[in-house]
C-alpha positions in Angstrom: -100.1 -206.5 -45.1 -100.4 -205.7 -48.9 -99.6 -208.3 -51.4 -96.5 -205.9 -51.9 -95.2 -206.5 -48.9 -93.2 -209.6 -48.1 -94.1 -210.2 -44.5 -90.7 -209.5 -42.8 -91.6 -206.5 -40.9 -93.1 -204.4 -43.6 -90.3 -204.4 -46.0 -91.6 -204.3 -49.8 -90.9 -207.3 -51.9 -88.3 -205.8 -54.8 -89.3 -207.9 -58.0 -86.5 -210.4 -59.3 -84.8 -209.7 -62.2 -82.9 -206.5 -63.6 -83.9 -203.4 -62.5 -84.4 -200.6 -65.4 -81.9 -197.6 -65.0 -83.2 -194.5 -64.2 -83.1 -191.5 -66.5 -81.9 -187.8 -65.2 -85.5 -185.6 -64.7 -87.4 -189.2 -65.2 -86.1 -191.9 -62.8 -88.0 -195.0 -64.3 -91.4 -193.8 -65.5 -90.5 -194.5 -68.8 -90.8 -198.0 -68.4 -94.8 -197.8 -68.2 -95.2 -194.0 -69.1 -96.5 -193.4 -65.6 -96.8 -191.0 -62.5 -96.4 -187.8 -64.6 -94.7 -188.9 -67.9 -96.0 -187.0 -70.3 -96.0 -184.0 -68.1 -92.5 -184.2 -67.4 -91.6 -184.5 -71.5 -93.8 -181.4 -71.3 -92.0 -179.5 -68.9 -88.7 -180.9 -70.2 -88.8 -179.6 -73.6 -90.3 -176.0 -72.4 -87.4 -176.0 -70.4 -84.9 -176.6 -72.2 -85.9 -174.5 -74.8 -86.1 -171.8 -72.4 -82.7 -172.6 -71.1 -81.6 -172.5 -74.8 -83.3 -168.8 -75.3 -81.8 -167.3 -72.3 -78.3 -168.6 -73.5 -78.8 -167.1 -76.9 -79.3 -164.1 -74.9 -76.4 -164.0 -72.9 -74.3 -164.7 -76.1 -75.9 -161.6 -77.8 -74.8 -159.8 -74.8 -71.6 -160.9 -74.9 -71.2 -160.5 -78.9 -72.5 -156.7 -78.5 -69.7 -156.1 -75.5 -67.5 -157.3 -78.3 -68.7 -154.9 -80.4 -68.8 -152.2 -77.9 -65.0 -153.1 -77.8 -64.1 -152.5 -81.0 -62.0 -155.3 -81.5 -62.4 -156.0 -85.0 -64.5 -157.5 -87.6 -62.0 -160.6 -87.9 -62.2 -161.7 -84.2 -66.3 -160.6 -84.2 -66.4 -163.5 -87.3 -64.2 -165.7 -85.6 -66.8 -165.5 -82.3 -69.4 -166.4 -84.2 -68.2 -169.2 -86.3 -66.9 -170.7 -83.4 -70.0 -170.9 -81.9 -72.1 -171.9 -84.6 -69.5 -174.4 -85.3 -69.6 -176.1 -81.8 -73.2 -175.7 -81.4 -73.5 -177.8 -84.3 -70.9 -180.5 -82.8 -72.4 -180.5 -79.4 -76.4 -181.1 -81.2 -74.9 -183.9 -83.0 -72.8 -185.2 -80.2 -75.9 -184.8 -77.6 -78.2 -186.3 -80.5 -75.8 -189.5 -80.9 -75.8 -190.2 -77.1 -79.3 -190.8 -76.9 -78.9 -193.3 -79.4 -75.5 -195.7 -78.4 -73.8 -195.2 -75.5 -70.7 -192.8 -76.1 -67.2 -193.9 -75.7 -65.8 -192.2 -72.3 -62.3 -191.1 -73.9 -64.2 -189.5 -76.8 -66.4 -188.0 -74.5 -63.8 -186.4 -72.4 -61.7 -185.1 -75.1 -64.9 -183.5 -76.0 -66.0 -182.0 -73.0 -64.7 -178.2 -73.5 -66.1 -178.1 -77.3 -69.4 -179.3 -75.6 -69.1 -176.6 -73.1 -68.9 -174.0 -75.6 -71.6 -175.4 -77.8 -74.1 -175.8 -75.1 -76.7 -174.4 -77.1 -76.7 -177.3 -79.1 -76.9 -180.0 -76.5 -79.9 -177.7 -75.4 -81.7 -177.7 -78.7 -80.9 -181.7 -79.0 -82.6 -182.6 -75.9 -85.6 -180.1 -76.6 -86.2 -181.9 -80.5 -85.6 -185.4 -78.5 -88.6 -184.9 -76.2 -90.9 -184.7 -79.2 -90.6 -188.3 -79.7 -89.4 -189.7 -76.6 -87.5 -189.4 -72.8 -84.3 -188.6 -73.8 -82.3 -191.7 -74.0 -85.4 -193.7 -73.7 -85.0 -195.8 -76.9 -81.4 -196.9 -75.8 -82.2 -197.9 -72.2 -85.5 -199.7 -73.1 -83.6 -201.7 -75.9 -80.7 -202.7 -72.8 -83.4 -203.4 -70.2 -85.4 -205.8 -72.5 -82.5 -207.6 -73.4 -81.7 -208.2 -70.0 -85.0 -209.5 -69.0 -84.8 -211.7 -71.9 -81.5 -212.8 -70.5 -83.3 -213.3 -67.6 -86.3 -215.1 -68.3 -84.0 -217.5 -70.2 -81.9 -218.0 -67.4 -84.6 -218.7 -64.8 -86.5 -220.8 -67.1 -84.0 -223.2 -68.0 -84.1 -225.3 -65.3 -87.6 -227.2 -64.2 -87.8 -229.2 -60.8 -85.7 -230.3 -58.3 -82.7 -231.7 -59.4 -82.2 -234.4 -56.5 -86.0 -235.2 -57.2 -85.3 -236.2 -61.0 -86.1 -239.8 -61.7 -83.3 -242.1 -62.7 -83.5 -243.3 -66.5 -82.7 -247.2 -66.5 
């Protein structure tokens, strides 16, 4: 029986205290940067850039379809400006979501805009993977704070209170 098991039918012992919140595609490897963390970061950076490039190609094909339909230069310009603005806003929103928890109501109201500007979100994910797993800093701060609070709660008491000597 290994030291990681608690002796009850081979059930592994779970460490006491708060557990880290898993990140999408990384699980909890961001805590200790183990189990292929670096390879995942490289793979996800390449993957998000490839998906963003494919999305730009699809948008180009759609724009060429508008050109073939000969709908006019104003509508073509309007479509380009719409995708550019929505992508910029999606980039900023996604980037700020890696630093702080987004407001759920604002998130719901921006869902359509983020769907249109998905290229910006993909690029934000790509650039963030150069420094960390996207959202790692936010999760690490929350996890460290939870660990500190847990340590304070568990170390505050010392010994069995019934054995405490009475002062005379």
